[in-house]
Each structure stands twice: as C-alpha cells, then as structure tokens.
N, C-alpha and C positions, 0 to 999 in steps of 0.2 A: 444753638449750635448745626445741631441740626437739620433747622427746619432754611439755616440759614444756605447747606450746601445744598438743601435737596431742590428749595426757589433757585441757586445758581445754576445747578444740573440742568434747571426746567428752564431755562433761560436758552440757558446751550442747548438744547437736542433744539429745543425754536428754533434755535438760532441757522442749527445746522442744518435742519427742517424745508426753512424757508431757502439758504444754503443749494441744499441741493434740488433744491423743486426747482430752481433759477435755473443750475447746471443743465440739467437734465432737457428742461426746456429751449436749455442756449444749446446744448449739444441736439439735441433731435432738430431745430429749424437749422441746423448747419444740412445735417443730413438730408433737409427737405429739399436744398434750395441747391446741393448737389445732384440728385436726386432728378431738383428741374431740372435742370444745370445741361443733364444730361439727354435728359427727354427729350427737353426744347432744342440742343441746339445739335449736338454729338451724334447721338444718334439719328439725324436727320439729315446732318453730314456724311456721315457712312451709306447714309441708303442711295444720296444720290449720285457720292463717288460709284458705286454700282452701279446703276438706273446710267450714271458714264461708260462706264465704261461696256455698259452692255451698249448702248449707242454705236460709241467708237468702232466695237466690234459690227456689230452691224451695219455700218459704213464702209467696213475692207470685204466685207463678204458681199458686197451687191456688186463693188467693183470688180472683183474676182470674175463673179457669175454674170456682169456685163464686157469685162473681160473673152470670154468664155464660150459670149450670148448664150444661153443657160439662162438668161434672164433678158426681156424684151428691154425697147430704151425707154416707154413708155413709164413699164416699171422701175428700172433703172432710177429713172426722173422721181416718178413720186416717192420712191422711196428713199433719194436723197436728198427730194423737199422737206419730207418728214423727219427725216434726219437731221437734217441742218436745223429745222423750227427747233426740237428737241437737246438738240444741243443749246441752240441760244435759252433755251426757259434752264435746264440746267445750270448754266455760265451765269446765270442771273440770280438761281438759289445763292448758288457757293458764293458771293456778292456778300447777297446779304447772311448769309452765315461767318461772312467777321472773319474766313482765310485769306493772309496778304495778300498786299499787293501783287507784290511781285509774283510769286504764284501764282492771282487772279491773271495776269500782262502776260503771263510764259502761256500759262494753259490758251488764252485766245490766240496766244499768236501762233500755233502749234494746234489748233483746229483751221484756223484762218490758211494757212501752211494745207492742209490736209484738201480744206475745204476748193483751195485752187486745183491738187493737183488731179480731185476728179475730177472737176471743171476739163478740166487739159484732158484727161483721159475717154471722159464723155464726149469731147470738142476731135480728140484724134479719132475714138474709134465712129460715131460721127459720120465722116467724109463721104466720099462718097467711092477713092480710091481711100484703104485705110495704110497711112504707114506703124508694121509692126512694128518697126524697129525704135519709133519711136512711141511706140501706148507698152511694147513692154519695158522699155529705158525709165516709163511716168511711173505704173504700174512697181515697177522693183524700189519703185522710191517712195510705196508707202506702209511696207511695215518697218522701215524704221522709223518714222514717222508717229508712223499711231505709237514701235516704242516709246518716241519719246515723251512724248500724248501720257504714256501711260507710266514713265517715268518722272511725269511734273505731278500726273492721279497718284499715285506710289509715296511722293514726298507732304503730298496736302494730308491720305492717308494716316504716313505715320506719326506728323503731324498732330491726326487727330485722337492717334491713337494714345498719346502720349498724356491729350489734355484729360483723356476717360480713365487713361490710366491712374493718372493725378486726381481724378474725384475720384478716384475709387481709393487709392489712398484714404482723400480726408474722411467718406461715407461709412469706410474700414475705422477709421478715428475719432469720428465723430458717434459712430455706432458698438467702439471700444469707449470710450470717455461714460456715456452712457451707464454702460454696463458695468465702468467702475463705479458710478454715481449713485446709481440702486444699487449694488454692492455693500462700499459706505456705508448709505447709511440706513441696510441692513442689517449691520453689521453693530451702526450703532445706535439701533433698537433695541439689538439685542443685548449688547452692555446696558442700555438704561431698563433692561428685563431683571441682569442680574443682577447692578444697582439697587434698581429696585427693592430684588427678593430679599438682596444682601441687608439694604434700613430698615423692610418690613422684619423684619432679621432681627437689626439693634435694635431699633422704637421697643422691637415686643419685651425684649431684654430688660432693655433700661421702664417698659411698664410696668413687671415682673422679677426686676432683677435691684438687687439694690451693689445700685455700682462701683463704691470701696469697697464690700466683701467678699461682694458675688453670690449673699444667700439673696433667698426670695422671698419677695418683699411681704407687706399687704391684702397686694389682689392677690396673689397668687395663694396666701392663707389667704381667703376668700373666697379663692376657686373652688381649697382643697376641700372645706365646708363646704362647702353646699355637695362635690360628690358624697361624703361622710354622711353629709341628712338625707346622705337619697338613698343611701344604702344599706341607712338603717346602721351607721357605724357611732360604736361608744367610747370614750376615753376623759382628754385633762387638757384642757387646755392650760399654758403656766408663764405665765408677764414675772420676764424679771430685765428689772434696770439696772443697772449699777451705779454707786450709792455716792453722793458726793462731782457729781458732774462741774456744777455750777462754783463750785470751793477749786476745781481739779483744769476747771476752760479759767477759770481767774487768775488763777496762778500760772499755768505754764501758758496762755493764750491756745487761742482756736485749733494753730498747724498743730500741736500737739501733743491738745486735746483728742480731734480727731485721729492720729495712729493710736490714743492708747484705747479709742471703743472698739477702729479693730484689733488691738492686741487683742481685748474683754470676746472678741467675737467670736477671733483660730481659739481663745479657749476655751470658749461653748460648744463650739466644731468638733475639738478635743477631747473635750469634759460625756460629748453625744459620742461619739465616736461613729461604730460597722451597724448601730439602733436602726429599726425602720421608725426611726422621733425626729420631725423637719423643725429645727428653725426658723425661722419669718425672722427681720428683722424689723421692725417698726417704726423707729426712730434713732435718732443720737444714739440712749442712751440704752434704749429698749427693744430687746426682743422676745419673739413666740413662741415657745415653743410646742407643739402638737403628737403628747404621748397618748399611743395607741388601748390606752387600760382603764378602765374606771375604777380602778381596787384602788381607795384609797394611800393604803400603805408604800403601791406601787410612785406614784405621786412623791412620798415623805419620804419615802428613798432616791429616788432619787436626784429631788432636790436637794437633799443632806448630802449628798454627793461633788453636785454644783454651789452648794455653799463652803466643803470642803476646800477642791478644787481653786478656790480662790480666793485661798485668806493668805496664799503667799507673795507678797506687790508686784507691781509689773513698772517694767524699767524702763522710762520711756525719754531720751531723750538726756541721759542722764541723772531725770529722777526716778525714785522709787514711790509710786502711787498704791498706798492701800484700794481696791478695787475690789472688796468685798460686794456684795448680789439681795435685792430685794424680790422678792420671789410668792407672785400669790397666785392661785389655781385655782383652778372652776371648771367646773366636770361640763361635757356633751352631753344629753342626753339624747336617745332616737326620737323621742318623741319632741323635739324643744322647742322647734314651730313652724310656722308652714312656712312660713316667708323662709328665705335659706341666706337669704343679706340678712334682713333684721337680728335673723338668730347669732349669727355671728358677730354682730357688733355688740347683741347684747354680751353675745360670751367673752368676748371682749375687757366689756366694760367693767361686765363679776369680776375678770380676773384682776384687772387693772384696782376696781374698786381692793379689793385684796395686797393687793402690792402694798396699795399705797396705805393700807394701816398697817405692814410693814415699814415703810420709809419711818412713818410717823410719829415709827415707836423708835425709833436710831434708827434701821436698814438691819441688811447682816439676816436676814431669819425668812420663816416661809407662816405662806397661814391661808386655809381656804376659805371660800366665797360665805357670806352666810346672807341671809336677806336686812341683815340690821345694818352686816354693809355697805347694803346698795342705798337705805335709808342716812347711811350715813355722808358719801356719795355725796347724795342730792342736798344734804347744809350745807357740806362744804364749798356746791356751786351757792347757791343764796347767797354763805358767807363770802366770799371772793367777791360777787356783785355786789353787795350792800355794802362789802369796807372800800370800794371805788371810789365811794361818797361816802367816807366817814370822815375823809381830812376835812376832805372841805365843806363838809355840814355842820362841821363843829362835834364829832360824835367824840371823839374820842380826849383824853384828860391827865392826868398823872398821879398818881401815887405820891410817897415818900416816904423809904424804910429807911428809921437812923443808923446811923451807924459811933455807935459810940468805945470810949476809952476804957478796955479789959479795965484795970487798978478801980479807978475815979469813976466808971458811967455817966464820963462827963462828956457831950451831943460834940463830935469832931465832924461827922460828913451824912450826907444822906444820900441817897444810889431811887431814881428817879425809875419810877416800873412804870410803864404804860397800860392804859384802861380804855374798856369799849363802852360803853353807854351808846347801850340802838336800841332809836325810839320805839321799837317794837316786843321787842323780847326785854328789854333792859342791860342790865351786868355781864356783860361776854366775859368768860376765865381770858386769862392771854393764848394758854394753854389751848383755847379753842382755835383763835384766831390767827395768833403770830404762827404756826406752820402753814397755810390756808397763806400767809401774807409770804411766808416765804418758802413758798410751792410759784405764785403767782408773778412776785418780784413787786410787789406792794412795800418790800418791809423797807423796802428803799427810802421811798416817801414818804413813813412813817416812821421810822430813825432821822427821818431831817426832821419835822414836823419835832421827833421830843427831842429833838440834841435844843433846837431853837426856844424851844417850849420853857424844857428848863433851865437853859440858861438865861428869857425872860423872867421867872420864878426864882430864882436865887438873884440876881439879880436887882427885880423889888424891895427885897426884906433888911436886901442890903443898904439898899435907899430910904428902907424903914429905921435904920440905925442900927439894925440886931447881926450880931456880931460875925464876920463873913468865916463860911462853912465852906468847902465843898462839893457841889453836886455830879455823881457819877451819874452818866451816862452806857446804858451795851450798846457795841455796834454790834451790826448782824457783819457776816459774812460781803456780803452782798457788798451791806453799803460800804464797809473796810477795800473794798476791793473794784468801789464804782469810777479812780481814776478821777475825782474830785470833790475827795473827804477835804484835803488841807482845805480847800475854797468854802466848802460848806461850814467848815469850826471855823475860818476865818472870817465870812461873815455872820453867824451865828454872834460871835463877843463882840465884836466892833458894832455889829443890827443893835441887840441888848445891851451892850456899853459894860461888860463884864469881867472882869483881870480874867488872866488867864491860868493864875492860880488856880480859881474856886471853878475852876471844873475835869473830873478826873473822870479818864474813856475810862470801859471795863472789857477788855480781849478776853476771844476764848481764847483758850488752848492749840487748838485745833487748827483753827484758824491763819496760829503763827507755825505751826509746822510744814504745813501744807508748799510756804516758799519763804526761807526763815532768813534769805540773804533779801530780796525783798524788801522783806517786812522790819529787817531791823535797821534799813533806809528810813522805810515813811516814818515806824517808829522816834527814832531820832530826829525829823523832821520837824514831829509834836511836838515833843516832849523841847526843842528849844527852843518853840515858845511856849512854855512856864505853863503846860498843862502836865495833868497827875497824870499819870499810868496805870489800868492795877492788870495782874491775870487774874482773870477770869474760869472759876472751874480746876481752878489746879491738880493732876494727880487722874482726871476721869477719859487723859490724852496717853498720847508715848512721846510727852515731852525728855527731848536730849540737858540735860547738866547741863552739860559744853555749848548748847543752846541756851541755854539761861543766862547764861555767863555772857555772855555778847544783849541780848534781848536789854532794851535803857527803856526798861521797869524800872517803875518806883516801888512795887505791891503784889502778893500772891493774895488769892482769895484761897479758904481753903473747899472744897465741898462740901454741903450739906450732905455727900454722901456717907460721907467720914466722922461725917458730927453726930448721927444722928440719933444712934446706936453707943455710945459713948455713952457713963462709962464703963458698959455692961462688957459692949466689941471689944477687945485686949487688943488685937489685929487691927479699928479702926483707928484704936488711943497711940498704938505705935504708930502707923503713917503720917495722922495729924503730926504729932508730936519731931517724927522725920523735917513734915515739909516745914512748919517751926525754923526745925532747928539752919536746916539749909539754908532757908534763906536770911534766919537773921547770918549765914557764913558770906553771905552774900551781899548784905548791908540791907534787907529787903525789905519792907513793915511783912505783917500778913494781916488775914480782916480774916475770920470764921463764920460762913454762913449757917447760919440752921439752927441755931441756940436757942434752946428753950424752957430751958431746967437750969435749976441755979447753980448743978451738980457739972452737968455738964460748962459751966463758970465756970465754977471753981480747979474744974481739969484744964482748962486752959489758960488761968490767970498763971495754974503751976508750969504747966507750960514757956508762956512768959509770950503770947499770941498777943497782940497788938491791938487790935479791936473786937467786937464785937457785933453781931448785927443778928438779928432775929427775932422769934417773941414771947420770947423774955422780956422783950427790952420792950419790945412793938410790933402792932404788924405794921405791912404800907399804910398808909396815909392819904388820905385824901388832902388839901391844899390847905384846906382853912382846919384842920385839926394837929397837919401838922404841924404848923404858928403858933398853936397851943404849946406843941409838946418843945418848941424850939423854943420858946421863950420863959416856958420850966429852967428851960436847962441853958441859961446861958449862962 
C-alpha cells in the first residue's frame, strides 16, 4: 500500500511538473508575443505620430514666417517641399501600421487641404501686388486645419494607446500566470518534501516498530544491542513466548487470535512498568525483553513476576483464554563478540533455545540458556529436516499396546503408537520427535499416516479371521482442527475397508476445552459414523463436569500420573476412584493407563474400572509381535 502511494505521488508530481513547465512556457511565449507586438508595431506608430506632429508644426511655422517675410521664398519653397516628402513617407508608413482605413483617408484629406492652403498662400505672397486681405484669410484657415489634423492624429494616438494598454494587461496577466505557476510548482515541491519527510518517518516506524502493538521490533533490538556492545554493557535478554498459540488460533480464528496477542503485549508492558527494561515484539506470540542486569537472581525475579501476572485468563470476544508464558534467558557478555549483528543473533538463538526447552516441558516456566540447550536446538533442527522425509521414505512404523478387560484380562482393543526408525540413528523415541513434529506442523501429515496405517493393519487382521477389536488412534490438536478431519477419517475407513465400529479416536482434555461448542458439533459427526471416542489424559487439564456431560464420548482414560504411585499415594487413589465413579454416573467406560503392578490391577478392579492398559500386561509391540499376542488372547 505504501509503495502504491509513493508511486502514485511520484506520477502526480511528474505530471504536475510537466504541466507546470508547459504553462510557464505558454505564458512566457504569450508575454514575448506581446513584447514583440509592442516593439514592432505600437512603439513605431507612436514615434511616427510624433514625427507627423513635428512636421505639421514645422509646416505651420514656415507659413507664418513666409507671411511675415522672415523667410525667403526660396527657403520657404525648399522647406515646404521637404515637409511634403516627409509627410508622404510618414503617411505611407502609417498605412503599413494597420491603422483604420477611415483614419488614413481622413488624414490624407486634411493634409491635402493643408497643402492647398500652403500653395494658395505661396501664390498670393508671390504676386507682384500682394493682396494682404486674401493672404490673411488664407493664413487664418491654417490653424483650424492644423487642429483638424491634430484631431485625427489624437484619434489615431488614442487607439494606439488603447492597444498598448491592452498589450500591457496581457503582458501583466502572462507574467502573473508565470509567477503563479512558479509559486504553485514551488508549493507542490514543498508539499512533496513534506510528504517524503512524513513517509520516511512512516517507513522508519514500520521498519522498526510493530504496527499492531507499537512495540519496537527485532530491527530496533539489533540497533539496541549494537549500542550495548559498543559501550560494553551487560545484562540479559529474555525470549517470551505465549503458550498454546496454535490451539487458540484453531479455536477462535486469526482475527481474534491477533487481538489475544495484542492483549498479551499490553499485559507485558504493564508488568514491566516504568523500568529501563525494553520490550520488543519478534513474532506473533514471541517477545524479547532486554534487562540491563547480569545478575541471575534479577532475571529470575522478573520472570517469576511475569509468570505470576499471566496466570489469570484473558477475555477475547467472550472467550476466556489461559495465557501462560514460556521464558528463556541468555546473558549479554561485554566481550560477547566482535560482530554485533552476529552476536545479537546468537543471543536470540540462545534465549530461544532456553524458551523452547520450557515449551517442550509444557510451558508456563523459565529457563536460562546453557551449552546443552544449544546442542539440543541443533539436534532438533536436524531432526525436523529428517522428519520431513520420514513418511515418504517409509521410516515410520506403528507399535500396538493391548487394552484388556480388567476383570477377565481378555483383549478388547489396542492403541496404535507411532515410532520412527531413523536410517542412521536407529529407533527414536516419540518423546523426542513428536514435539518437533508439533512445532513444525509435520504432526498433521504424520497423524494422517498413523490413521490410515492403523486402519489398514486392523482391517488386514480382521480379514485374516481374527476376532474384531478396536484400534485406538491419537489425534493431535492440529489434526483435530485441520478442517478436513472428517474427510480423512472417511477416506481411511473406505480405502482400508475397516468398519467404523473397529476404530477409536482419542482426543486430549485440552483439545476439547478450547472451543467446547465447536468440539461438540465435530465429535457428534464423528460418533454418528459409529466411531468410538475416548477422552485421553483425563484429570490433567481443566475439564468442567457440565461440559463433560455434553461431550458425545464413550470412554474416559485415566492418566498414568494418577496410577503410577498407587496404591501408596492415597490422594491419587481418591482421584482415580472419583474419575471412575463420575464416568459411571455419566454412562461412560473407563480405561486406566500405566498399570504396571498386580496391586494396581487389584485396586482398579475394586474401583470398577473397565479396562487396563500398561506394562503389567504388555509394552507397545511391533505389529508382528502384537499379532502373536492377539492370537494368544482370542
């Protein structure tokens, strides 16, 4: 948009410059035309009228001198002939000056009459016997005739003066228009200068500040760090990332997520207050806080305060969103590096590594960078690159963990768990690659493959004559909100020829609580297909019993966190017993995860838990080994 404004402005200024130049040239040419007309026509006409008046006055003078005999006849005749020639030349020139024809005719007529009087006076005074009465009568007619001629000349002069005045007005108008054009173009250039100055400021702000929050961005951060390195300042930078952005985005959409991010920024600004610390926005949900203290305890206190201040949910358009933070810190050494830009990047990477460690541990925490984190970050980067090719290269495989009836030990189903056989590193734990897959978005394609492979394998076992059991597949948050989950489920069941009743989908508590109404609608469509639904890791989140009653689920899975310390931990026993009782009251079955001892099994039997899953019966098995377990428990 800004580039378009600048381009349009440039074109307008260019067009205005061309138009201004044309106008200045046009008015300058009109002024030149006026000047040429005045110099070539009007000024010579005025000069000729003056000359004509001079000749006529001279003619009148010699007539009086001749009458008074102060001039001889010879000088009178000579001057008369000379004046006659001059008058003829001037009149001829006046004709060329384009004065009106009537004025030329009248002027010639009056000059001819004056010449007749001159001739008559000459003849009278040249007689042997001078008749002075006749001479006086002739001479008395000379002055009125001269006045008549002067009247004609005045009319010609007046017309010429009007023409000169008109040319003056035109010239003044042309000069004024030239001046106005120059002033207008100067104002335009001045306006352009203001425009350029304004947009330089706008561009500078866009380059160094986040438009949504007004916070300085990463470019401002690099400038600040350069100055810090130059003055050998010490301190710490803290990478702050708002947790669960992807889940919130999938739940409330892009616009409301952006509002949530702005509220996160405002909350951080309020928490920082009037300190000399500076908050920068690096990405949608990522911020960097620069603290000018190299004391670890100061960074810990600041992070603890930020974590405490963000415990309360934020309200965004009617949604209450838990907005915890993951914070990683790295310390600024005054001798960190020679290249300020590289040093700043290294600091950000270190803080990001510490922050990522917190996020992998579940978020809502603080960590300080150490060298081991750097190696972990490098490993994660290489792992993400290799993971992109894992599906297409056939490196992924499924292990199956049995789910058995608590009372009889009979096989009721199995949970499909993804594994990765790396071509160089061998078997990689899901604890290592699944978080990377979630961070990079690869979890969607991996989840799609797991769904199809689990359906294929179960259908194959059923076609081999084995007793039908359900295969449970875990859905990731991204996969659950991908928008085409129903189509993927239908395609997997159809392509693999597996009955919908032989598929179970497991969703986590956090996934269903972000957008309960939307989840209820989606789960209803899944269940209408005959697919079994389980709520995994129940009790670890913030489930509401009121919502749980509305969810169209069939089974609640008790998280291993409440099983592993039983029967010794009485609190966990009470929690497990409560979950079983609650599920039964809602008509839901229960599955206990992580059962590893006979004592745990007996305890769960006494509670009335329906199914058991754990190492007491079997660890997750490759397909060929699970097949043997399957056949042995028909």
